N, C-alpha and C positions, 0 to 999 in steps of 0.2 A: 453064471457067468460063463462063458467059453472063453478058453484062451485064444491067442491070436492063432491067425491061420495065414499060409503061406497062398497069396494071390500073385496072379499075373498083372503085370503093367498094363498090356494090352487087354483092352475091354473088348471083347468081338460083339457086344448087343449094345455098344454104344452106337447113337444116331446122330450126326452132327448137324442138327436143323436148328433153326430158329429157337424151339423152347430150349434145348440144350443151351445155346449161349445165353439165352436169358437168365439163367441159373447163377451166372456169373456177373449179372448186373449189365449185361450189354444188349441194345435192342439196335435193330436194323442191320444194315451191311456193316460186316467186321473187316477189318484188315488182317490179312495173314499175321501178323505181330500180335495181335489181340487174340487170335484164334490158338495161338501157342501159349500164350498165356492161360487160358481157360482149361485147354487140355492138360498142361502141365498141374494146376492146380487139382483137376479132377484125379489126375494119374499118383501125385503125392498124397492125396486123401487116401489112398488104398494101398499105396506100398510105403511110404514113407521118403524123407529125404535121401537116407543112404543107398537105398535099393534103386531110385529113380536114376533112368538112362534117357538123356535127352532124344537117342536115336528112336526109342520107340514114340515118341511125341511127332517127329518127323514122318514116322512109318504111317502114322494114323492120318496125318495131314497130308500125306504125298509129297514131302518137300525135301528137301537135303539139308544135310547139317550144317552146310555153307551158311543158310539162312539163320540159323540160329546163331552164330558167331557175329551175321551182319548186324542183326538186330539187337543183340543182347551184348555179345562180346564173349560168351561160353557160357558152361553150364550154371556155375556159381552165380553169374550176374542174372542169367535166367530165374535161376530157381529164388533170388534174393527180390527180384521184382515181383514175382507170384506171390511171395511171401507177403508183402505188402498189399497186394490185390486181396488177397486170400483173407488177410486180416480185416481190411476194410469193408468187404463183405459180410463176415461175421459181425462186425458193430452193426452193421445196418439191419441184418437179419433178427438180430436182437430187437432192435427198435421198432422194427416192423411189427414183428411179434407183439409188442409191448400197444401199438398203435390198434392193432387188430382185435385187442382182448376188449371184454368189458368195461367201459369207463368208470371203473371203480379203483380206488388205491392199491388194495389188496391182490384184486384181478391182474392190473397191471404189473405188479412187480412179480407176481407167480410166472405170468408169461415170459417175462424176462429170465426169469430164473430156469425156467422149463425149458427154454430156447437156448440158453445156454448149454445144458447138459446135451440136446439135442445136436446142437450146431459141433459140439467138440467130438461126438461121437461120430457124427458124418464126416466131419474131416480131421478124423484121428491122426491120419499121418503127417499133420502138420505140427502135432504136439511137440516134437524135439526140438525146431527150430523155435518155436513159439515162448516154449515153455522151460527147454532145457537147451540154450543156444551152445554150449560147449559141446553138445552131441552131434552138432553140423556147424562145427567152427570156421569153417571156410564162409558157407552163407552168410553165416551170422555176423562175420566180421565186413562182409560186401553191405549186409542191410545196415551195420551200425555206421559204416563209413559214407553210404551215399543215400539211404534211405531214412536215417535217424530222425529227421525234424517231423518228416509225415508219419511215421509211428508212433511219435511222441504224442502228435497232435489227435491221432485216432484213439489214443489211449485214453487220452486227457477226456475226450468227447464221451467214451465209455462210461469212464467213471463218473462224470458230471450227470449224464443220466442216470446212472443207479443211484447217485445221492440224491437227485431230486425224486424218484420213485420214493427211496427210503424215507424222504421228508414228508413226502404227498402221504403215506400210510401214517406218520406220527400226527399229522395235522388233517388227515381225512380229507383230502381235497385231490383235486386232479390238475398238475401243472403241464402247459403246453411243451416246455423244457424246448424251445426251439432254437436249440445249438447248433453249429456247425462246426468241422476240424477246423481249429485255431483259431475261434471265436466262442468262447466259453466265458461266462464272469467268474473268472477263478476267485478272484478276491473274495468275492460275495458268499460265494459255496464254501470257501474255508473258514469263513466267520464263525458257522456253525461247526465246533469242535466236536462235539458229541454226534451229531449228524455224521459228520466225515468219519469219524471212528466206526461208527455203526455199519456205514457203507463199506469201509474196507473190509470190516470183518466178514460182512456177508458176502463179499467179491472173493475174499479169501477160502471162503467154505464152500464156495459153488464152485470155485475153479478147483478145488482139491476133489470134490465129488466127479466134476467133469472129467480132469484128467484120470481117475480111477475109472469111470466108466469107459472113457475112449481108450484106454490103453489095454483094456482086458485084465489088469493087474495079474501079472505073472504068477505069483505066489498063489493066489486065491482063485485061478482063472478055473481050476476043475471043482472048486467047492460047491457040490450040488445044492446044499442047501441055502447058501447065498443067491444063487442063481434064481432059485424058487421065487424068493421072497424080494427080489432084487426091485421090482416095480413098487410095491409097497414101501420098502425101505427109501426108496429115491423120494416118494411123495411125503412121507413122515418126514425126512430130511428138511424139504423147502415147506413142510408145515412150520415147523419149529424154528426155522430163518425168519419166517415172517412173524410168527407170533411174538418172538423175543423183542421185536421194535416197540 
């Protein structure tokens, strides 16, 4: 695995077309506010929250900084709202991968786990605010004060889906899990303590792998032997998670 590399926030190869916006869950004509959120998510994915500069978003979109303050109130408020949208997209990407997988319990769970690793790696710059909130305390504080309810709903939705996938592997079935944010059968799901515990263990484990992969893990970043075996190691880890159910 290679260590972290310094990259520019401005992406000269970026094309702001319909396909680009669709990657952030938008279709049709976007407002400038929505475009700012999309470019912010993209930029932070590459350079992280601490290095992010709102003026580069303005440069990419051909707008003034005054519009950032008008729409969001400031840099931290922009980043906080982008955090919520980035996490919402992440949750839905995981579920979409599950829906696209072979309709078989282990295949669906594997798709969720593999997509988790992939999405964390693609959005690596968001790792600090999502997994280590004290590393970006000003932004995290706005998320906590303004967007806590939405973030909790999304987190519970993601966990409910994982619990369902784990339960399906145990019972060799495929459940629809037609849950929505803020509307999940919390009491019913938590009745099965063993299943909830297994899902939590798998969730913590895949998060650890995802963070390691997305962060480039500074101490081992130049360990050539790990880099060579990385793909097989990741596959073996996911195999073990599924086999323990």
